[in-house]
C-alpha positions, 0 to 999 in steps of 0.5 A, a space after each residue: 820807709 813808710 815809718 821814716 815818712 811818719 816820723 819826718 811828717 811828726 817832726 815837721 809837724 811839731 816845728 810848725 806848731 812851735 813856729 805858730 805858737 811863738 808867732 801868735 805869742 808875739 803877736 799877743 805881746 805886740 797888741 798888748 803893747 800897742 793897747 798900752 801905748 794908746 792908753 798912755 797917749 789918751 789918758 795923759 790928756 784927761 783932767 784929774 785936777 778935780 783930785 789933784 791939780 797936778 794929777 796925770 793918770 794912765 790906767 791899763 786893762 788888768 794891771 799888774 799893780 798900781 802905782 802912785 809916783 811923786 817927784 817935783 821934776 816933771 821929767 821924771 814923772 813922764 819917765 815913770 809913766 812911759 816906762 811902767 805903764 808900757 810894762 802893764 802897770 796903772 800909774 799915777 803921777 803927782 808933783 807935790 807930797 801933799 797931793 799924794 796922801 790926798 790920793 792915798 786916803 781916796 784910792 788903792 795902790 800897791 806901790 808909791 814912789 816918792 822922790 827923797 828932795 821936794 820943796 814942800 814935803 820931802 820924802 821922808 815925810 812922805 814915807 812916814 805919812 803913807 805908812 801911817 795911813 796905809 801900811 799896806 802900801 809899799 813905799 819906795 824912794 825915788 834918790 840921786 847918788 848923793 842922797 843914797 845914804 838918806 834913801 837908806 836911813 828911810 828903810 827905818 821908817 818903812 820905805 821897802 827899797 829905793 831906786 836911783 836916778 837916772 835910770 834906763 827904761 829896762 832897769 826901772 822895768 826890771 826893778 819894778 818887777 821884783 818889787 812885785 815878786 817880793 810884794 806877792 811873796 809877802 802877801 802869800 806869806 800872810 796867808 795861813 796854808 792848809 796842811 792835811 794829813 793823807 795816805 802816802 798816794 793822796 799826796 799826788 793829788 793835794 792842790 798845790 796851794 795845800 800841804 800834806 804830811 804822811 799818815 803814820 809817818 814821822 818827819 825830821 827837823 831836816 824835812 825827811 820822813 820815816 815810815 816804820 815797816 812790819 820788819 822793823 826797818 825804816 823807809 826814807 824820803 823827802 816831805 811835802 815841804 821840801 818837794 814844794 820848795 825845790 820845785 824839780 829835781 833832775 838827779 838823785 845820788 842814793 846812799 850806798 847799800 851797806 853803808 852805816 849813817 848816823 843821824 844828821 849825816 848826809 844820807 843823800 843829795 839832790 840836784 837841779 837847775 837852781 843848785 845842790 841840797 844834802 838831806 840829812 839822815 832822820 835816823 842812825 843805822 844801815 842802808 839795805 836797799 835804795 830806790 833804783 828807780 829815781 836814777 832814771 826818774 828822779 821826778 818821781 820824788 816830786 810827783 809821789 813822795 811819799 809813795 813811789 819817790 821813797 828814797 831808801 830802806 834802812 835797818 836802824 841802830 838806835 830806834 828807841 832812842 832817836 825816834 823821840 826826835 822826830 815829830 808825828 800826828 798834830 804837832 807835825 801840822 804845827 810846825 809845818 805852819 811855822 816852817 812854811 811861814 819862815 820859809 815865805 818870809 826868809 831871804 832865801 830867794 835869788 835876784 830873779 825871786 827864785 829858791 836859793 838851794 843853798 840857803 835853803 839848805 842852810 836854814 831848813 835842811 840842817 839837823 845838828 843832832 851829834 851833840 845829842 845822840 
């Protein structure tokens, strides 16, 4: 009875804690929204004509990004301010292209939204001028249904995207969020990551912003590692690149013991919430053992990729020949830099900004070695 009472009290405590946390989070979000509404109502009444005659500015604390919108329709600009400010963006709006270019030269913006058809300076000219003055700024074209073809053409001039009007608040809010995800991914791709050689257990404590490769082990082009054991067998697992890209693994389909694989064959399969990927055999040989612990705790592949997260033990059939197709030492670090840059610049993200596992497999895990073996 006492144990049951303790369990009931624990469950009640957890439930109350969850409700309190959820309530506090909603209250915090409501306060933030109220603060943004207050800023919105106050800022648009301030006078910024010394910077641009038609300028209206709303700045929020800790903005997600800074946006400049130019459109000759004031009702469109009113919608931009109201919607994007409540989403957490600081927004400047002007009604003329030349005013926008003047602001671009004096202030820092992350995005410029420009209408395509304006009387004094059209959107195509604005796109060209902004990308000339500030190549780092992302330009988005605002277009109506009849001008979509011209809007698409502006992508060749440097625009990153276009948005069609009329739009709802939810549509514009989601559009801005996706733009921000893409921009942050591109900025991150420009930063050269740190890649270090570590002992198997040290991969567990390497910072998330860095990548590690296993000292003394070989890597295949399909991102599987191979460590030669004293008895001549090889131990196999996934590398840090793959585990960071996938993020989590919910199930591992291990290779069958006693089965023989050729280099490049599907050796094992990983399943997660985002899909399924097949990992190619880095070498040819017969499976002697598998890591049965992964059936109960597949997360070990992510937590300890080079130690407890190993997948299988293989007796290689042509080690001397196939070993030359694997990488080890400094070439691995240089290759990792290339692979990381390729991943960050790839189109392997789905509509939510998450990794598309099938695209990732096709672009990074295929070996295609049968013709060479």
